[in-house]
N, C-alpha and C positions, 0 to 999 in steps of 0.2 A: 402621729396622732390628732384628734381634734382637740384642741385646747379650748376654744370660745364656742360652746354650744348653745344656740336658742332655740327654747322649746315653746310652742305655742299651744297653751292649754284650753281644753273645753269643758266647763264645768270645775267644780271643787272635789272630785274624786282623787285622792292621793294615788290610785293605783290605775289611771287612766293609762290606755296602751302608749300615748306620745312620752309621757313621763317615764315610765318603765324603760323604753326603747331608747331614751336619753341618757339613762343612767348606764344601760348596757354598751353604749356607745363611748362613754366617758373615759378616760384614763385617770389615774390618780392625781395629775396636774391639770387635769381638766378644770374649766369653769362653767357652770351651767345657768344660764339666765332663765327663769322662768317668766315669760314676756305676756302680760294680759293686756290686751289691745282693746281699748275703751273707745267707745263713740254713742254720743245722743245727739242728733240733729236738732233738736230743740233746745240745748243747751250750747249751741254754736253760738249764741248771739243772734239779734235781729237788727240788720241794715247796719252790721258794725259795731253795735253797742254790746259790747261783752262786759261792761261792768256789772248788770244786774246778775247774769249768768255766771261769773266767773267763781263767786264762791260755792255755788252748787254743783259745779263741774269739778272744783278740787275737792268737794266733800266725796264726792262719785269717785273720783281718782284714788282718794286715800281708802275709801272702803275696798276698791279692786285690789290695790296694793297689799292690802292685808289677807286678803285670798291669795295673793300670788306669793306672799312672804309665807304663809300657811303650808304651799304645794314645795315650796323650796325648802322648806324645814323639813317636810316629809322626805325630801330626796337627801337631803344632810344626813338625817338619820341614818338612813338606809346606807350611808357611806360615800355618797356624791356630793359633794360640798357644792352648793346651790344658793342663787338670790333671789328674791323676786323684784319683778320691777311693773308698773303699769305706765302706759303712754296712752294719751288722746291722738287717735288717729282714725280717720274713715275706712281705712283699707288694712288688712294685716301686711301687706306687701311694702305698702309705705312705712311702716313701723319697722320693719324688718331693714329696709333700704336706710332709713335714719340712724337706726342701731349701728349698721356697719359701717356708716359714715363716721361715727363716735370712736370705732375701734373695730379691728378684724373681727369678723365672724367666720367660723370654718364649717359650721353644719347648721341648718334648722331643721328643726324636727315638729310635725305636725300631723293631724288626722283628717282625713276629709270631714267638711264642716257637718254633712248629713250623714256621717257615718259611713259614707260610701254604698247606700243601700240602692241610691238613684244615682249613680255614678258620681262623678265629682262636680263641684259647683263652679261657677264661674271664677270665685274669691280662690278656689283650689288652683284653677288653671291658670290666673295671673301671678299667684305665688310662685307656681312652679316655672313660669316663664320669664319672671323679671327677677328672681331671686340673686343677688349678689353672691351668695353661699348655695353649695348643693342642699338641695330639700329633699329630706328622707321621708316619704310618705306613707305613715305606717298604716297599713291595712290589715295586719293580723290582729285579731283580738288575743290570742294566745301567746303573749310575748315570752320568747325563749331566747337563748342563745344561738346566733346564726351558725348554720354548720355550713352551709355550701351558698358562695356568693359567684353571681355569674355577671360579667362585665361584657357588656355588647358594645363592639366597636366596627367601625367601616375604615380601615386604613386607606381604601380607594377614593374615600371622600365624596361619595355619591350625594347628588342633589347637593352640590357646593357647599357641602360642609366642611368648616374650616378644620384644618390640620390639627390645631392646638385643642379642640375639642375631645379627640382619643386620649390625649395625653392628660388632659384633666380627669377624664372617666377612669384612667388606669392607675392616676395619682389618688384618686378619692377610692378606688376599690383598695388599693395596698395599704390605705390609712386604716380603711374598715378592718382589713385582714389581720393588719396587727394588733388591733384590739380586741377582735374576736377569736382569733386563730382558725378562722373557717376555712375551710378549701376554697380556691380562688380557679374560676375558670373564666378566661378572656375568649368570648365567642366573637367568630365574624361569620355571617352568612352569605355568602355569594348567591346570586340568583342562579339557578340552574340552566345549565346550556342548551341552546333550543334545539329541537329534534331535527336532524339531517338526513340525508340520504348516506349509507355507510361509506365512509372514504377514508383510508390511513391517513392524509392529511388533517383531517378534520380530528382524529385521536391525538395525534401529535400537537394540535394547537391547545386542545384542551388540557392536556398534561402540562404544557409549557404554562398555562393561564394558572393552573392549581399550585405549580411550584413557585411561580411568582407571587402569589397572593400568601402563601406561607413563608414565604420570603421575607416579604414586606411586612407579614405580622409578627415574624419572632424578631426583626429590627426594632418594631414598636415595641415588644416586651423587653426587649435588651435596653432599650432607652429608660424604660421605666424600672430597670432593675429588676425584673420578675424572670423566673425560668422559663424557658421555651417550653415545657412539658404543660405549662398551663393553657396553651393555645388550642382551640377547639374552631377547626372549620367545618361548619354544617351547613350545604347548600339548602335554600328554601327561604320563605318570607321569614324575617326575623321574628316576627310577633309569634307566628306559628311554632319557629324553633323553641321560642323560650316557653310559651305555653306547654310545649312537650315536656321541657326540663322540668317545669315546675309540676306538672302532672305525675312525672317519674320520680319527685322527689329528690331532683339534682338541684334546686334552685329554692333558698329560702329568701333572697333579697336580689334583685337585679337592679345593678347600677349602668345607667344608660344617658344619653344625651338627651337634654331638652332644648330645642334649638327654635327660638323665636323666628316668626317669618312675617315679612311683608309689613305693611302699614299697619294693621292690628295684630301686632306681634304680641300685645296683652293677652289676646285671646287664643293665638295658634301656637303650639308647639310642633316637634317632629312627628309626622305621622306613625312612625312605628311606635313613638313614645306614648301617643295618645291611646293606641290600641292597647298596649300592654296595661297601661295605666287603668283603663276601663274594664279589662276583662280580666286580668290576673288577681288573684287572691293575696299574692304575696306581698312584701313592701318595695318600694321601688325607690332608688335614691338616684334623683334627677339632678343631673350636672349641666350647667349653661357654659356655653364658651366665656374666655375671659372678657369681662366688660372695661 
């Protein structure tokens, strides 16, 4: 289960989607932290002189802590024990990382900063790419219990993806399933074989390749303690297959890897995750490799 959940609220509505989703993901023994990230550049001090601005900054923090406490109290009254917290940080991801250094964080719950109408903001991407814990980006406004979880994996580690990322995806998906009792499908999307002139040798090669993929996927599921019946091998582009499952009512939440790449890894995550996060209307639970 998710024992320590951090939710990043927007505004003071106790029924906002991030709070409701955090409550649905929490177990009886979970602890939810409503984290209000506060920052006002004018109160950071001028040329290192913080003495004048410190009382004002503390007053702002206290006021925001009261708002966070009110949201936490609303969750607690609904049966999810929660506490409020306010921290001074220029970026949400910095506040989450600092909190993770002070104790384990199992799940971060957030909504797109602009509501997702114009896609994700740069802050959303940085949070997804750098979070030390899985990030559940809540995109659905009608929050209800998950019925279908789709965990997208690539056991052949295309694009130099680390092997432990698939293990993290399945472990996170299994936690979510244990809390929600939703059906879990573990999806692998191999590229379709190239079109060639008919040849008996080609058919044998393709069959062997499919059998090998299923064998490797079965081993991955076994290692995660999941039944082999959860495996789904569907050739095609992963984002297109996932979207088809969403459209067909087979996916309420997508669990997938968010792999930071290159020197500007704060801005870039895996190509499939980018497309799914931009285009799909359902929630996405992004998992980073172990840091």
